[in-house]
N, CA, C and O atoms as a Maestro MAE file, in Angstrom:
{
 s_m_m2io_version
 :::
 2.0.0
}

f_m_ct {
 s_m_title
 :::
 protein
 m_atom[296] {
  # First column is atom index #
  i_m_mmod_type
  r_m_x_coord
  r_m_y_coord
  r_m_z_coord
  i_m_residue_number
  s_m_chain_name
  s_m_pdb_residue_name
  s_m_pdb_atom_name
  i_m_atomic_number
  :::
  1 25 -6.954 23.134 11.835 1 A "MET " " N  " 7
  2 3 -6.407 21.822 12.085 1 A "MET " " CA " 6
  3 2 -4.905 21.965 12.288 1 A "MET " " C  " 6
  4 15 -4.232 22.693 11.558 1 A "MET " " O  " 8
  5 25 -4.399 21.272 13.273 2 A "LYS " " N  " 7
  6 3 -2.974 21.252 13.538 2 A "LYS " " CA " 6
  7 2 -2.337 20.141 12.694 2 A "LYS " " C  " 6
  8 15 -2.854 19.025 12.635 2 A "LYS " " O  " 8
  9 25 -1.221 20.452 12.048 3 A "ILE " " N  " 7
  10 3 -0.561 19.499 11.153 3 A "ILE " " CA " 6
  11 2 0.718 18.982 11.796 3 A "ILE " " C  " 6
  12 15 1.503 19.757 12.342 3 A "ILE " " O  " 8
  13 25 0.919 17.690 11.732 4 A "ASP " " N  " 7
  14 3 2.144 17.062 12.223 4 A "ASP " " CA " 6
  15 2 3.193 17.150 11.101 4 A "ASP " " C  " 6
  16 15 3.192 16.338 10.177 4 A "ASP " " O  " 8
  17 25 4.069 18.131 11.195 5 A "GLU " " N  " 7
  18 3 5.064 18.357 10.139 5 A "GLU " " CA " 6
  19 2 5.984 17.163 9.950 5 A "GLU " " C  " 6
  20 15 6.445 16.916 8.836 5 A "GLU " " O  " 8
  21 25 6.260 16.423 11.002 6 A "GLU " " N  " 7
  22 3 7.122 15.241 10.891 6 A "GLU " " CA " 6
  23 2 6.487 14.199 9.962 6 A "GLU " " C  " 6
  24 15 7.172 13.597 9.135 6 A "GLU " " O  " 8
  25 25 5.184 13.993 10.106 7 A "LYS " " N  " 7
  26 3 4.481 13.046 9.233 7 A "LYS " " CA " 6
  27 2 4.452 13.544 7.789 7 A "LYS " " C  " 6
  28 15 4.594 12.753 6.856 7 A "LYS " " O  " 8
  29 25 4.271 14.837 7.607 8 A "VAL " " N  " 7
  30 3 4.285 15.414 6.260 8 A "VAL " " CA " 6
  31 2 5.663 15.219 5.644 8 A "VAL " " C  " 6
  32 15 5.778 14.817 4.486 8 A "VAL " " O  " 8
  33 25 6.705 15.501 6.415 9 A "ASP " " N  " 7
  34 3 8.072 15.339 5.914 9 A "ASP " " CA " 6
  35 2 8.334 13.896 5.502 9 A "ASP " " C  " 6
  36 15 8.937 13.643 4.459 9 A "ASP " " O  " 8
  37 25 7.882 12.955 6.319 10 A "GLU " " N  " 7
  38 3 8.072 11.541 5.995 10 A "GLU " " CA " 6
  39 2 7.323 11.155 4.722 10 A "GLU " " C  " 6
  40 15 7.850 10.418 3.888 10 A "GLU " " O  " 8
  41 25 6.106 11.648 4.574 11 A "ALA " " N  " 7
  42 3 5.319 11.322 3.381 11 A "ALA " " CA " 6
  43 2 5.981 11.883 2.126 11 A "ALA " " C  " 6
  44 15 6.061 11.191 1.111 11 A "ALA " " O  " 8
  45 25 6.455 13.122 2.179 12 A "VAL " " N  " 7
  46 3 7.106 13.721 1.010 12 A "VAL " " CA " 6
  47 2 8.407 12.992 0.698 12 A "VAL " " C  " 6
  48 15 8.700 12.724 -0.467 12 A "VAL " " O  " 8
  49 25 9.192 12.668 1.725 13 A "LEU " " N  " 7
  50 3 10.433 11.936 1.483 13 A "LEU " " CA " 6
  51 2 10.139 10.589 0.829 13 A "LEU " " C  " 6
  52 15 10.863 10.162 -0.070 13 A "LEU " " O  " 8
  53 25 9.078 9.920 1.279 14 A "ALA " " N  " 7
  54 3 8.677 8.656 0.662 14 A "ALA " " CA " 6
  55 2 8.238 8.868 -0.780 14 A "ALA " " C  " 6
  56 15 8.594 8.082 -1.658 14 A "ALA " " O  " 8
  57 25 7.473 9.916 -1.032 15 A "LEU " " N  " 7
  58 3 6.970 10.177 -2.387 15 A "LEU " " CA " 6
  59 2 8.084 10.550 -3.361 15 A "LEU " " C  " 6
  60 15 7.912 10.399 -4.571 15 A "LEU " " O  " 8
  61 25 9.200 11.027 -2.871 16 A "LEU " " N  " 7
  62 3 10.322 11.315 -3.768 16 A "LEU " " CA " 6
  63 2 10.780 10.052 -4.499 16 A "LEU " " C  " 6
  64 15 11.384 10.139 -5.569 16 A "LEU " " O  " 8
  65 25 10.492 8.870 -3.920 17 A "GLN " " N  " 7
  66 3 10.814 7.603 -4.585 17 A "GLN " " CA " 6
  67 2 10.099 7.475 -5.929 17 A "GLN " " C  " 6
  68 15 10.633 6.874 -6.861 17 A "GLN " " O  " 8
  69 25 8.902 8.034 -6.031 18 A "LEU " " N  " 7
  70 3 8.104 7.910 -7.261 18 A "LEU " " CA " 6
  71 2 8.688 8.693 -8.422 18 A "LEU " " C  " 6
  72 15 8.435 8.361 -9.580 18 A "LEU " " O  " 8
  73 25 9.462 9.723 -8.132 19 A "THR " " N  " 7
  74 3 9.974 10.578 -9.211 19 A "THR " " CA " 6
  75 2 11.486 10.487 -9.343 19 A "THR " " C  " 6
  76 15 12.110 11.377 -9.921 19 A "THR " " O  " 8
  77 25 12.082 9.427 -8.818 20 A "LEU " " N  " 7
  78 3 13.532 9.257 -8.952 20 A "LEU " " CA " 6
  79 2 13.917 9.116 -10.422 20 A "LEU " " C  " 6
  80 15 13.254 8.426 -11.196 20 A "LEU " " O  " 8
  81 25 14.983 9.773 -10.774 21 A "CYS " " N  " 7
  82 3 15.523 9.663 -12.122 21 A "CYS " " CA " 6
  83 2 17.028 9.825 -12.035 21 A "CYS " " C  " 6
  84 15 17.518 10.658 -11.272 21 A "CYS " " O  " 8
  85 25 17.752 9.061 -12.785 22 A "GLY " " N  " 7
  86 3 19.209 9.185 -12.776 22 A "GLY " " CA " 6
  87 2 19.835 8.835 -11.442 22 A "GLY " " C  " 6
  88 15 20.816 9.458 -11.036 22 A "GLY " " O  " 8
  89 25 19.288 7.854 -10.759 23 A "GLY " " N  " 7
  90 3 19.876 7.419 -9.499 23 A "GLY " " CA " 6
  91 2 19.244 8.055 -8.283 23 A "GLY " " C  " 6
  92 15 18.259 7.544 -7.750 23 A "GLY " " O  " 8
  93 25 19.807 9.173 -7.840 24 A "SER " " N  " 7
  94 3 19.330 9.763 -6.591 24 A "SER " " CA " 6
  95 2 18.725 11.150 -6.783 24 A "SER " " C  " 6
  96 15 18.648 11.924 -5.829 24 A "SER " " O  " 8
  97 25 18.299 11.471 -7.990 25 A "ARG " " N  " 7
  98 3 17.644 12.760 -8.244 25 A "ARG " " CA " 6
  99 2 16.142 12.538 -8.345 25 A "ARG " " C  " 6
  100 15 15.682 11.546 -8.911 25 A "ARG " " O  " 8
  101 25 15.386 13.480 -7.785 26 A "ALA " " N  " 7
  102 3 13.920 13.386 -7.813 26 A "ALA " " CA " 6
  103 2 13.350 14.761 -8.122 26 A "ALA " " C  " 6
  104 15 13.933 15.780 -7.751 26 A "ALA " " O  " 8
  105 25 12.219 14.786 -8.795 27 A "TRP " " N  " 7
  106 3 11.569 16.057 -9.109 27 A "TRP " " CA " 6
  107 2 11.189 16.761 -7.823 27 A "TRP " " C  " 6
  108 15 10.725 16.130 -6.874 27 A "TRP " " O  " 8
  109 25 11.385 18.058 -7.794 28 A "LYS " " N  " 7
  110 3 11.131 18.809 -6.562 28 A "LYS " " CA " 6
  111 2 9.791 19.545 -6.585 28 A "LYS " " C  " 6
  112 15 9.711 20.697 -6.160 28 A "LYS " " O  " 8
  113 25 8.774 18.910 -7.061 29 A "GLY " " N  " 7
  114 3 7.449 19.513 -7.136 29 A "GLY " " CA " 6
  115 2 6.671 19.387 -5.834 29 A "GLY " " C  " 6
  116 15 5.489 19.040 -5.849 29 A "GLY " " O  " 8
  117 25 7.311 19.660 -4.726 30 A "HIS " " N  " 7
  118 3 6.667 19.582 -3.420 30 A "HIS " " CA " 6
  119 2 6.797 20.929 -2.720 30 A "HIS " " C  " 6
  120 15 7.541 21.804 -3.164 30 A "HIS " " O  " 8
  121 25 6.077 21.079 -1.639 31 A "ASP " " N  " 7
  122 3 6.084 22.308 -0.853 31 A "ASP " " CA " 6
  123 2 7.512 22.696 -0.453 31 A "ASP " " C  " 6
  124 15 8.287 21.865 0.020 31 A "ASP " " O  " 8
  125 25 7.837 23.974 -0.652 32 A "TRP " " N  " 7
  126 3 9.191 24.464 -0.363 32 A "TRP " " CA " 6
  127 2 9.556 24.349 1.106 32 A "TRP " " C  " 6
  128 15 10.706 24.058 1.433 32 A "TRP " " O  " 8
  129 25 8.599 24.573 1.997 33 A "ASP " " N  " 7
  130 3 8.892 24.457 3.435 33 A "ASP " " CA " 6
  131 2 9.293 23.025 3.785 33 A "ASP " " C  " 6
  132 15 10.203 22.805 4.584 33 A "ASP " " O  " 8
  133 25 8.613 22.063 3.187 34 A "VAL " " N  " 7
  134 3 8.941 20.659 3.441 34 A "VAL " " CA " 6
  135 2 10.327 20.346 2.881 34 A "VAL " " C  " 6
  136 15 11.140 19.716 3.558 34 A "VAL " " O  " 8
  137 25 10.601 20.778 1.661 35 A "LEU " " N  " 7
  138 3 11.914 20.518 1.073 35 A "LEU " " CA " 6
  139 2 13.024 21.156 1.912 35 A "LEU " " C  " 6
  140 15 14.090 20.563 2.079 35 A "LEU " " O  " 8
  141 25 12.785 22.340 2.431 36 A "ASN " " N  " 7
  142 3 13.789 22.983 3.281 36 A "ASN " " CA " 6
  143 2 14.013 22.193 4.567 36 A "ASN " " C  " 6
  144 15 15.147 22.071 5.030 36 A "ASN " " O  " 8
  145 25 12.942 21.658 5.145 37 A "ARG " " N  " 7
  146 3 13.110 20.844 6.356 37 A "ARG " " CA " 6
  147 2 13.880 19.564 6.043 37 A "ARG " " C  " 6
  148 15 14.730 19.145 6.829 37 A "ARG " " O  " 8
  149 25 13.591 18.939 4.903 38 A "LEU " " N  " 7
  150 3 14.324 17.722 4.515 38 A "LEU " " CA " 6
  151 2 15.801 18.034 4.305 38 A "LEU " " C  " 6
  152 15 16.663 17.221 4.639 38 A "LEU " " O  " 8
  153 25 16.094 19.200 3.759 39 A "TYR " " N  " 7
  154 3 17.479 19.642 3.596 39 A "TYR " " CA " 6
  155 2 18.145 19.836 4.956 39 A "TYR " " C  " 6
  156 15 19.271 19.386 5.172 39 A "TYR " " O  " 8
  157 25 17.446 20.505 5.868 40 A "GLU " " N  " 7
  158 3 17.992 20.742 7.209 40 A "GLU " " CA " 6
  159 2 18.233 19.439 7.966 40 A "GLU " " C  " 6
  160 15 19.127 19.367 8.809 40 A "GLU " " O  " 8
  161 25 17.441 18.409 7.667 41 A "LYS " " N  " 7
  162 3 17.603 17.099 8.312 41 A "LYS " " CA " 6
  163 2 18.676 16.257 7.630 41 A "LYS " " C  " 6
  164 15 19.019 15.181 8.119 41 A "LYS " " O  " 8
  165 25 19.209 16.736 6.503 42 A "GLY " " N  " 7
  166 3 20.268 16.012 5.814 42 A "GLY " " CA " 6
  167 2 19.804 14.931 4.861 42 A "GLY " " C  " 6
  168 15 20.596 14.074 4.469 42 A "GLY " " O  " 8
  169 25 18.523 14.955 4.476 43 A "PHE " " N  " 7
  170 3 18.000 13.933 3.571 43 A "PHE " " CA " 6
  171 2 18.148 14.302 2.098 43 A "PHE " " C  " 6
  172 15 18.203 13.423 1.238 43 A "PHE " " O  " 8
  173 25 18.213 15.600 1.807 44 A "ILE " " N  " 7
  174 3 18.430 16.059 0.430 44 A "ILE " " CA " 6
  175 2 19.481 17.158 0.449 44 A "ILE " " C  " 6
  176 15 19.723 17.797 1.473 44 A "ILE " " O  " 8
  177 25 20.100 17.360 -0.711 45 A "TYR " " N  " 7
  178 3 21.023 18.480 -0.853 45 A "TYR " " CA " 6
  179 2 20.208 19.748 -1.074 45 A "TYR " " C  " 6
  180 15 19.008 19.673 -1.339 45 A "TYR " " O  " 8
  181 25 20.832 20.887 -0.972 46 A "ASP " " N  " 7
  182 3 20.166 22.182 -1.039 46 A "ASP " " CA " 6
  183 2 19.204 22.249 -2.224 46 A "ASP " " C  " 6
  184 15 19.627 22.122 -3.373 46 A "ASP " " O  " 8
  185 25 17.901 22.450 -1.949 47 A "PRO " " N  " 7
  186 3 16.909 22.461 -3.020 47 A "PRO " " CA " 6
  187 2 16.830 23.784 -3.787 47 A "PRO " " C  " 6
  188 15 16.155 23.859 -4.814 47 A "PRO " " O  " 8
  189 25 17.507 24.816 -3.305 48 A "VAL " " N  " 7
  190 3 17.437 26.127 -3.947 48 A "VAL " " CA " 6
  191 2 18.293 26.119 -5.208 48 A "VAL " " C  " 6
  192 15 19.458 25.723 -5.176 48 A "VAL " " O  " 8
  193 25 17.710 26.558 -6.309 49 A "GLY " " N  " 7
  194 3 18.426 26.618 -7.573 49 A "GLY " " CA " 6
  195 2 17.473 26.450 -8.738 49 A "GLY " " C  " 6
  196 15 16.272 26.247 -8.560 49 A "GLY " " O  " 8
  197 25 18.031 26.539 -9.928 50 A "LYS " " N  " 7
  198 3 17.210 26.468 -11.138 50 A "LYS " " CA " 6
  199 2 16.823 25.049 -11.533 50 A "LYS " " C  " 6
  200 15 15.880 24.849 -12.298 50 A "LYS " " O  " 8
  201 25 17.549 24.068 -11.014 51 A "ALA " " N  " 7
  202 3 17.253 22.675 -11.369 51 A "ALA " " CA " 6
  203 2 15.841 22.311 -10.936 51 A "ALA " " C  " 6
  204 15 15.356 22.777 -9.904 51 A "ALA " " O  " 8
  205 25 15.189 21.479 -11.728 52 A "LYS " " N  " 7
  206 3 13.824 21.055 -11.420 52 A "LYS " " CA " 6
  207 2 13.805 19.791 -10.563 52 A "LYS " " C  " 6
  208 15 12.747 19.214 -10.309 52 A "LYS " " O  " 8
  209 25 14.984 19.375 -10.126 53 A "SER " " N  " 7
  210 3 15.075 18.184 -9.292 53 A "SER " " CA " 6
  211 2 15.996 18.449 -8.109 53 A "SER " " C  " 6
  212 15 16.783 19.395 -8.110 53 A "SER " " O  " 8
  213 25 15.878 17.599 -7.109 54 A "VAL " " N  " 7
  214 3 16.762 17.644 -5.952 54 A "VAL " " CA " 6
  215 2 17.512 16.326 -5.896 54 A "VAL " " C  " 6
  216 15 17.069 15.318 -6.445 54 A "VAL " " O  " 8
  217 25 18.639 16.350 -5.233 55 A "MET " " N  " 7
  218 3 19.433 15.134 -5.084 55 A "MET " " CA " 6
  219 2 19.328 14.656 -3.646 55 A "MET " " C  " 6
  220 15 19.564 15.419 -2.709 55 A "MET " " O  " 8
  221 25 18.976 13.401 -3.479 56 A "LEU " " N  " 7
  222 3 18.898 12.819 -2.151 56 A "LEU " " CA " 6
  223 2 20.291 12.428 -1.682 56 A "LEU " " C  " 6
  224 15 21.116 11.966 -2.471 56 A "LEU " " O  " 8
  225 25 20.546 12.615 -0.401 57 A "THR " " N  " 7
  226 3 21.805 12.165 0.175 57 A "THR " " CA " 6
  227 2 21.736 10.651 0.316 57 A "THR " " C  " 6
  228 15 20.679 10.057 0.103 57 A "THR " " O  " 8
  229 25 22.841 10.029 0.668 58 A "GLU " " N  " 7
  230 3 22.847 8.580 0.873 58 A "GLU " " CA " 6
  231 2 21.861 8.207 1.985 58 A "GLU " " C  " 6
  232 15 21.101 7.248 1.850 58 A "GLU " " O  " 8
  233 25 21.878 8.961 3.071 59 A "GLU " " N  " 7
  234 3 20.937 8.734 4.167 59 A "GLU " " CA " 6
  235 2 19.495 8.978 3.708 59 A "GLU " " C  " 6
  236 15 18.582 8.250 4.099 59 A "GLU " " O  " 8
  237 25 19.298 10.003 2.878 60 A "GLY " " N  " 7
  238 3 17.978 10.312 2.365 60 A "GLY " " CA " 6
  239 2 17.422 9.210 1.486 60 A "GLY " " C  " 6
  240 15 16.237 8.886 1.560 60 A "GLY " " O  " 8
  241 25 18.284 8.629 0.644 61 A "MET " " N  " 7
  242 3 17.842 7.521 -0.220 61 A "MET " " CA " 6
  243 2 17.385 6.340 0.625 61 A "MET " " C  " 6
  244 15 16.334 5.751 0.371 61 A "MET " " O  " 8
  245 25 18.184 6.002 1.630 62 A "LYS " " N  " 7
  246 3 17.853 4.864 2.485 62 A "LYS " " CA " 6
  247 2 16.541 5.115 3.221 62 A "LYS " " C  " 6
  248 15 15.664 4.251 3.239 62 A "LYS " " O  " 8
  249 25 16.405 6.283 3.822 63 A "ARG " " N  " 7
  250 3 15.197 6.609 4.587 63 A "ARG " " CA " 6
  251 2 13.976 6.697 3.672 63 A "ARG " " C  " 6
  252 15 12.885 6.267 4.047 63 A "ARG " " O  " 8
  253 25 14.159 7.251 2.482 64 A "SER " " N  " 7
  254 3 13.072 7.367 1.524 64 A "SER " " CA " 6
  255 2 12.546 5.985 1.137 64 A "SER " " C  " 6
  256 15 11.335 5.773 1.076 64 A "SER " " O  " 8
  257 25 13.447 5.058 0.879 65 A "GLU " " N  " 7
  258 3 13.050 3.693 0.532 65 A "GLU " " CA " 6
  259 2 12.292 3.031 1.676 65 A "GLU " " C  " 6
  260 15 11.265 2.388 1.460 65 A "GLU " " O  " 8
  261 25 12.811 3.193 2.910 66 A "GLU " " N  " 7
  262 3 12.160 2.608 4.082 66 A "GLU " " CA " 6
  263 2 10.752 3.173 4.265 66 A "GLU " " C  " 6
  264 15 9.800 2.427 4.493 66 A "GLU " " O  " 8
  265 25 10.630 4.489 4.162 67 A "LEU " " N  " 7
  266 3 9.334 5.126 4.350 67 A "LEU " " CA " 6
  267 2 8.351 4.743 3.253 67 A "LEU " " C  " 6
  268 15 7.172 4.520 3.524 67 A "LEU " " O  " 8
  269 25 8.834 4.666 2.010 68 A "PHE " " N  " 7
  270 3 7.945 4.282 0.913 68 A "PHE " " CA " 6
  271 2 7.379 2.893 1.152 68 A "PHE " " C  " 6
  272 15 6.182 2.664 0.980 68 A "PHE " " O  " 8
  273 25 8.245 1.965 1.551 69 A "GLU " " N  " 7
  274 3 7.797 0.597 1.826 69 A "GLU " " CA " 6
  275 2 6.793 0.580 2.982 69 A "GLU " " C  " 6
  276 15 5.760 -0.086 2.904 69 A "GLU " " O  " 8
  277 25 7.099 1.312 4.048 70 A "ARG " " N  " 7
  278 3 6.221 1.328 5.219 70 A "ARG " " CA " 6
  279 2 4.868 1.977 4.922 70 A "ARG " " C  " 6
  280 15 3.827 1.467 5.337 70 A "ARG " " O  " 8
  281 25 4.885 3.085 4.213 71 A "LEU " " N  " 7
  282 3 3.655 3.827 3.982 71 A "LEU " " CA " 6
  283 2 2.820 3.292 2.821 71 A "LEU " " C  " 6
  284 15 1.592 3.368 2.854 71 A "LEU " " O  " 8
  285 25 3.480 2.750 1.794 72 A "PHE " " N  " 7
  286 3 2.744 2.406 0.579 72 A "PHE " " CA " 6
  287 2 2.898 0.955 0.131 72 A "PHE " " C  " 6
  288 15 2.244 0.544 -0.828 72 A "PHE " " O  " 8
  289 25 3.733 0.179 0.790 73 A "GLY " " N  " 7
  290 3 3.939 -1.214 0.408 73 A "GLY " " CA " 6
  291 2 2.786 -2.107 0.856 73 A "GLY " " C  " 6
  292 15 2.004 -1.744 1.735 73 A "GLY " " O  " 8
  293 25 2.700 -3.256 0.247 74 A "LYS " " N  " 7
  294 3 1.639 -4.226 0.608 74 A "LYS " " CA " 6
  295 2 2.180 -5.268 1.525 74 A "LYS " " C  " 6
  296 15 1.447 -6.167 1.939 74 A "LYS " " O  " 8
  :::
 }
 m_bond[295] {
  # First column is bond index #
  i_m_from
  i_m_to
  i_m_order
  :::
  1 1 2 1
  2 2 3 1
  3 3 4 2
  4 3 5 1
  5 5 6 1
  6 6 7 1
  7 7 8 2
  8 7 9 1
  9 9 10 1
  10 10 11 1
  11 11 12 2
  12 11 13 1
  13 13 14 1
  14 14 15 1
  15 15 16 2
  16 15 17 1
  17 17 18 1
  18 18 19 1
  19 19 20 2
  20 19 21 1
  21 21 22 1
  22 22 23 1
  23 23 24 2
  24 23 25 1
  25 25 26 1
  26 26 27 1
  27 27 28 2
  28 27 29 1
  29 29 30 1
  30 30 31 1
  31 31 32 2
  32 31 33 1
  33 33 34 1
  34 34 35 1
  35 35 36 2
  36 35 37 1
  37 37 38 1
  38 38 39 1
  39 39 40 2
  40 39 41 1
  41 41 42 1
  42 42 43 1
  43 43 44 2
  44 43 45 1
  45 45 46 1
  46 46 47 1
  47 47 48 2
  48 47 49 1
  49 49 50 1
  50 50 51 1
  51 51 52 2
  52 51 53 1
  53 53 54 1
  54 54 55 1
  55 55 56 2
  56 55 57 1
  57 57 58 1
  58 58 59 1
  59 59 60 2
  60 59 61 1
  61 61 62 1
  62 62 63 1
  63 63 64 2
  64 63 65 1
  65 65 66 1
  66 66 67 1
  67 67 68 2
  68 67 69 1
  69 69 70 1
  70 70 71 1
  71 71 72 2
  72 71 73 1
  73 73 74 1
  74 74 75 1
  75 75 76 2
  76 75 77 1
  77 77 78 1
  78 78 79 1
  79 79 80 2
  80 79 81 1
  81 81 82 1
  82 82 83 1
  83 83 84 2
  84 83 85 1
  85 85 86 1
  86 86 87 1
  87 87 88 2
  88 87 89 1
  89 89 90 1
  90 90 91 1
  91 91 92 2
  92 91 93 1
  93 93 94 1
  94 94 95 1
  95 95 96 2
  96 95 97 1
  97 97 98 1
  98 98 99 1
  99 99 100 2
  100 99 101 1
  101 101 102 1
  102 102 103 1
  103 103 104 2
  104 103 105 1
  105 105 106 1
  106 106 107 1
  107 107 108 2
  108 107 109 1
  109 109 110 1
  110 110 111 1
  111 111 112 2
  112 111 113 1
  113 113 114 1
  114 114 115 1
  115 115 116 2
  116 115 117 1
  117 117 118 1
  118 118 119 1
  119 119 120 2
  120 119 121 1
  121 121 122 1
  122 122 123 1
  123 123 124 2
  124 123 125 1
  125 125 126 1
  126 126 127 1
  127 127 128 2
  128 127 129 1
  129 129 130 1
  130 130 131 1
  131 131 132 2
  132 131 133 1
  133 133 134 1
  134 134 135 1
  135 135 136 2
  136 135 137 1
  137 137 138 1
  138 138 139 1
  139 139 140 2
  140 139 141 1
  141 141 142 1
  142 142 143 1
  143 143 144 2
  144 143 145 1
  145 145 146 1
  146 146 147 1
  147 147 148 2
  148 147 149 1
  149 149 150 1
  150 150 151 1
  151 151 152 2
  152 151 153 1
  153 153 154 1
  154 154 155 1
  155 155 156 2
  156 155 157 1
  157 157 158 1
  158 158 159 1
  159 159 160 2
  160 159 161 1
  161 161 162 1
  162 162 163 1
  163 163 164 2
  164 163 165 1
  165 165 166 1
  166 166 167 1
  167 167 168 2
  168 167 169 1
  169 169 170 1
  170 170 171 1
  171 171 172 2
  172 171 173 1
  173 173 174 1
  174 174 175 1
  175 175 176 2
  176 175 177 1
  177 177 178 1
  178 178 179 1
  179 179 180 2
  180 179 181 1
  181 181 182 1
  182 182 183 1
  183 183 184 2
  184 183 185 1
  185 185 186 1
  186 186 187 1
  187 187 188 2
  188 187 189 1
  189 189 190 1
  190 190 191 1
  191 191 192 2
  192 191 193 1
  193 193 194 1
  194 194 195 1
  195 195 196 2
  196 195 197 1
  197 197 198 1
  198 198 199 1
  199 199 200 2
  200 199 201 1
  201 201 202 1
  202 202 203 1
  203 203 204 2
  204 203 205 1
  205 205 206 1
  206 206 207 1
  207 207 208 2
  208 207 209 1
  209 209 210 1
  210 210 211 1
  211 211 212 2
  212 211 213 1
  213 213 214 1
  214 214 215 1
  215 215 216 2
  216 215 217 1
  217 217 218 1
  218 218 219 1
  219 219 220 2
  220 219 221 1
  221 221 222 1
  222 222 223 1
  223 223 224 2
  224 223 225 1
  225 225 226 1
  226 226 227 1
  227 227 228 2
  228 227 229 1
  229 229 230 1
  230 230 231 1
  231 231 232 2
  232 231 233 1
  233 233 234 1
  234 234 235 1
  235 235 236 2
  236 235 237 1
  237 237 238 1
  238 238 239 1
  239 239 240 2
  240 239 241 1
  241 241 242 1
  242 242 243 1
  243 243 244 2
  244 243 245 1
  245 245 246 1
  246 246 247 1
  247 247 248 2
  248 247 249 1
  249 249 250 1
  250 250 251 1
  251 251 252 2
  252 251 253 1
  253 253 254 1
  254 254 255 1
  255 255 256 2
  256 255 257 1
  257 257 258 1
  258 258 259 1
  259 259 260 2
  260 259 261 1
  261 261 262 1
  262 262 263 1
  263 263 264 2
  264 263 265 1
  265 265 266 1
  266 266 267 1
  267 267 268 2
  268 267 269 1
  269 269 270 1
  270 270 271 1
  271 271 272 2
  272 271 273 1
  273 273 274 1
  274 274 275 1
  275 275 276 2
  276 275 277 1
  277 277 278 1
  278 278 279 1
  279 279 280 2
  280 279 281 1
  281 281 282 1
  282 282 283 1
  283 283 284 2
  284 283 285 1
  285 285 286 1
  286 286 287 1
  287 287 288 2
  288 287 289 1
  289 289 290 1
  290 290 291 1
  291 291 292 2
  292 291 293 1
  293 293 294 1
  294 294 295 1
  295 295 296 2
  :::
 }
}
């Protein structure tokens, strides 16, 4: 099966809303390839490190909220 990576990236960015803590930090329990793509797109800061969370950029927070509402809102 061919996977649409853009849709996967959007879903993961939206799901980061569920694990937000301390403002713009979210648990990074997602696929590393996806997190790296989100970093390259400027939605999160560098995910590499010992921290168990990633920090969303201002643009990432806005896009994450929009995607969460679109994908999971009623």
